[in-house]
N, C-alpha and C positions, 0 to 999 in steps of 0.2 A: 712551552707555548709550542705548537705545531709549525711546520717549516712552511716557507710561501708556497712552496710545491702543493703540499698537502690541502692549505687552504684554498689555492686555486682550482683543486680537483672537487674540493666541495662546493664550491660556488658555482662552478659549470653544473654538476651534479643537481644541485638545488633549482637553480634556473630551467634547468630540463624538466624537472618534476613541475615547477611552477606553470609552464606552458600547459602541462595535460590537465593539472587541476582547473587553471582558468578556460581553458576549451571544454573540460566536462562541465564546469557551472554554465557556460555560455549554452550548450545543448540543453542541458536540463531545464534552462530558463525557457527555451524556445519548445520543449516539449510539453512543460507546464503549461503554457498560454493555450496550446493547441489542447491539450486533453481538456482545459477549462469551457474553452468554446465549443467543443465536443459533446461537453455534457449540457451545457445551455441551449444547444439546438436541440436537443432531443427531450429535454424535460417536459416541455408542453404535450407530447403527446402521452407519456406517462403519468403526466398529472390529470390528463382525462379520463384515463383508464381507471384512475384513482377514483375520481367524481363520480363516474357512471357505476362503479361498484358501491359507493357509498349510498347512490341514489337507491340501489337495487335493495340496500341491506334496510333503509329507511321504509321502503314503500311496500317490501316483500317478508318482511319479518325475516326469523332464522331459516334461511335455506338450506337444506340437506343437501350436504356436501361433502365427500369424502375429505377434502382437504381442509375442513373445520372439525375432523375428528380428532377428539385430545386423546383418546384411548386411556381415560383415566381407570378405567377397570382392567387396563393391563399391566401386570409385574414384570420388573426387570425391561423396562423402556430400551430398544434401540438407538443410541443416537449416531449422529453425524456432523461431521464438521467440515466445512469449506474453508479453507484457512488460504488468504491473500497475502502473499510475501514477494518480496521482489526476486527477478532473473538474476540480479547482478549484486555487488557491494557496494562498497564506497559510498554509504548513504547514512552514516552516522550510527544510530541505533535503531533503523527503522525496522532492519530485520529481525534485530534481537529482540526487541520490544513486542511485535507480533506473535514472533514464535514463544516468546515467555507467556504471553497472554494464554494463548492456547494450550501449551503443556498444562500450565497451572489449571485450566479447566478439565484437561483430560486425567488429571491426579484422581478426581473420582470416578470418571469412567475409562479405564484405562483401554478397554476393548472396543472403544467406540470406531468408527470407520472416519477416516482422515482424508479427506481431498483436497490435496494441497496444489495451489496453483503457484508457481514459481520456483526455480531452479532452486533458488537458495536455500527455501525451506523446507523443500523438497527431500532435499538430501538430508537434513538435520532430522526429519522425521522417521526416514528409512533406516538411519544409523541408529536411533533409538529404540529402533524394532515396534515402531507403533504399527496399527494395523491402517496401513495405507493402499488407497484404490489405485490398483494397477493400470487401470485404463484411463483415470483422471490425471490428464498431463498438460495441462496448458499452457501456455506463456502469459505474461500479463503486460506484456507491451503491446503498444496501440490496440486497446480492446475495442469488440465491434458487437454489436447487437446479435450478429450470427453467432458468435461465440458464446453471448450469454444465452440464447435461447437452446443450444445443444446442453449448457450445464443444468439449464433449468428442467429441460426435459429428462435428464437423467434422474436428477432430485425427486421429480414428480414420480418418475417411473418407480422408483427405490422406496418412495413413500404410498404410493397407492398400493403397492405390492406385498406391503408390511416388512420389508425389509429395514426399513427405518421408521421410526415413530417419531423422533425430533430430528429437525435438521436446522443448525446454528450456521450462519455467517461471520467469520472473524477476520476484520479488515482494519485499514486505518482511517480513522475519520479525519479530515482535513479542517480543523475548526479555525484555523488561520493559516498564513504563511509562515509562522514561527511556530505555532502550536499542535502537535500533530498527536492525536488522542488513539491508542489502539481500542476498539471497539468489539463487541460481540453481541449480535443481531439474531433474534429467534425467525427464523424465516418460514419452518413448519412445523405443527400445523398453525392456519390461521384461526386468529382469535378473535370473533366477532366485536366484542366489547374495545379490544385493543385497535383493531382496524379503522374503526369509528373516530377512536381518539386521535390515531395518526393523521387519520385522513383530514381532521377538523371539520367534520360535516355540518358544524354549526355556521359556516363561514363560505358554505355551498349554498349556490341558489338551487331549488329544486323546484322543478316544474311537475305539479300535481297531475296533469294532464298526461303525463309522460308514458307512453306503453310501450313493452318490448317482445318482440316477435322472434321466435315461436312463443317464448315463455321466458320469464326472468332467471328461471334456472337454467334454460339453456344458454341465455346471454352469458349467465354466471360462469358456467364451465369454459366458455371460451375466455372470458376476461381474467380468471384466475392463473392461467398460464401465460398470458402476455403480462399480467401484476409482479409475478415471481422474476419472469426474464427481466422486467425492469427493475427489481430489486437489485438481480444479482450483475446487472449491468452498470446499475448507481454504486454499487458496492466496489466493482473494477475500476470504474473510473476514477472513483474518488480514491481508492488505493493507490492508482497509477499518477495521479497528481499529486497525492502524499509522499511517494518515492521522490518524484522528480524533485519536490521541495525540499526535502531531506536532502537528497543529493547534492542541491545547488547550494544550501545553507552549509554542508560538509565542504563540499570543495572551496567556497567562499572562505570559509576560516582556513584551509589548508592554504589558499594562497596568502591570505594574510600573514600565516606563520611562516612562510616562506618568503615575504617579504620582509619580516623582523630577524630571520637568521641570516638574509644576504646582508642587512645593514650591519649585522653585529660582524659577520663574517668579513665583510670590507675594511671595518674598523681594525680587526684582527691582522687583515693583510696589511694595511697600512701602516700599524706599530712594527710588524715583523719586517717590512720592509725600510722602514726608520731605523730599525734596531740594526738591520743588515747595513745600512749607509753608513751608519756611526761608526759599526765594527771597522769597516774599509778606511775611512776616514783615519780611525784611530789607529790601525794599522801602518797608513801610509806614513804619518806623523811619526811615529815610533820606529817606523823602515829609517826615515830622514835623519831623525836625532841620533841614532844609532851611526850613521854614515858620518857623521860629524864628530 
């Protein structure tokens, strides 16, 4: 059994660690609440953009737009992946799971352009010598629509120039507070049938008399960048909320483990203290008997 001094040092160390994990849990809970509110406040705007796109698709047929170009005749398509990881660790398997999903997809296309958001994942991809976009260095803390617009403009430009033929977003979807699901979603090119299905056009009330000026195509050209920005922003916000949820759960487990360790150490300390007292009494009794 360890000495009383060693046990006391371990108890002190665990108490300090417990204070840190408990504080991080509270911080993550506050950030999680803020991120959810942020997403709920912006959803109506992006939903309206989706509804307008669905309306144009229904009444105008297949509009000729570069972002619907599937490039089926092209061989050796260039793919790009936007991978959203965390900036920090201590979030359980959050970063590991999303990096693993991305790398599994990159096995088939190792030369794909990787655009990594989050310092934790960026370092991993650079160390493994993937084709990491040098100018794509975004933090995932406190996502904003301005940052989403910058990213959307970048991928739309690369796609329109033919430098990328397909773009995917790899992020963590928050199914529930305790269930986080690493997900890969195709961002570009847009697929008309898939878009109609995702927008649930059957549930949208369409006004047959609605007209778009100067033309449906011109309005559509404006809406697509906004739609892509909304998808990117939604992915960043959901990934951020997932990270905070994962960190909150991890810190809650760490705090519970610290409590259990403190209980055991306190038990060991009391036993060591009792053994020490018993030994001292035995020595006193033995000394007194020797004097007689």
